[in-house]
Phi, psi and omega in degrees: 000146182232127175249124180234125179285169179296143178053043181214173179218153178234142171285129184248302181200166175255128178290125182292154178294145183238126180283150172080019179289144171286161181306325172248128180223170187234147181225130177241126179242132177239136175251125180237153177275185184294343178268002181082009181275140183290127177258317183207145176227130181230142184232135184231143168247128192230167180234139177292348180273358180085174186292322187283334183241022184297142178225113185253021180295340178295343177299334180294341184260007179298133179296151179291141181234133178251109183280150169271128185228132171230148185209148173230157184229129176252139179241113179244092178055045176089357175254117185267143170236122180259131173243123181229144175239126180247140177229135174262099183275356186276173176264009180238160179290139169262110192260129171058058180288131179239127178250143176210155172257129184239161182270090181077172181301130179057027183273180178286156181289141176280121180229138358279149169233130185254116186256147172286331179198147178200166184050058180243164177244151184233123178285164180305132179083357184282144172246145180216132176258132178228155176230156177212148176234142178201166184259143179300325182296337180277358176278348180055039177080002181266162175279141180282141175231143172267126179249126177245127178212177179177180183305311179233027185257133176295125181291135182221139176239129185238125177293131180260108181262122179302146180291120176238012182263122179287158178295151173266127182260130180220164170058042178288133182205153172248133182216176180050044184281129175238193178286345181218014181205164176198160176242128179255128181232154173195169180239151171232157182275002174208165181295140182197165178277183188226127177220131172242126174251133186210159179191180185261002177236141179302133177075003180236110187245099187270349181228161176208159177223133189230145173226122186278353182294137177275113183219170173252340175248114191255143179211122179233126177268130176255132182231175178058036178276163179270137182294153174052043185229140176274129177247140178249140186209157169229154175247150181221139178226139180235128182277174182299341177268012176070026172268130187241149171227144176232138183282170168287175185278140175234170179213160172208163180236129177289158180282154173284143180294131181294136177288143178295143179287139179257134177252122181252123177276134179241000000 
């Protein structure tokens, strides 16, 4: 374990010498916590000649790399959130990858755009998830495109189509039913919030219970129900792009309150 105070540094270890290094070589260091979760990742390009006599002209000879890129776009009242996944399928390093959002094909960069990470390098086989946020008004009426480029990376432009597909609702069920409570569960094929509308008449939902957390496995507890009563309900989920789905109607019946046991003395 390593404890480092604020605005300070600790000596941890010396990297052992490695035989057979090329004049320019690369080093990736990852810092993880006790749970194995990534805290920090740093990437270095170094020279066997040392800092004072370093020569990085060999970077010009890096083979070209074509990344696999997929992206989705969420629109929340004119504020866009881009989620992109990049994969380096090659056997060579993808050096200094730069991502940008542009205004239409070969357009100007959308500014400001706030990235979770940028100007990074990817070792062979590495996958990386990045996010970006920007405003619709900064597109100047153009369609947003994701542009991926880099030192030795094949430039690619991807049209970003806002998500207009509502979540698919499946596996709706009522469980843990008592005389005054029940739990309603369901699944969605993408992250979405959770709403249950319910009442004692078919098609008439006088009460509701809501959870704003974006999840794919949904669970809402209903309380203060009337004993021995049939309840009718629907579930509804809305994704971050404000696309909504509502289920068909389901029902369950609360249990009758158990009668107290009578003890007869004989």
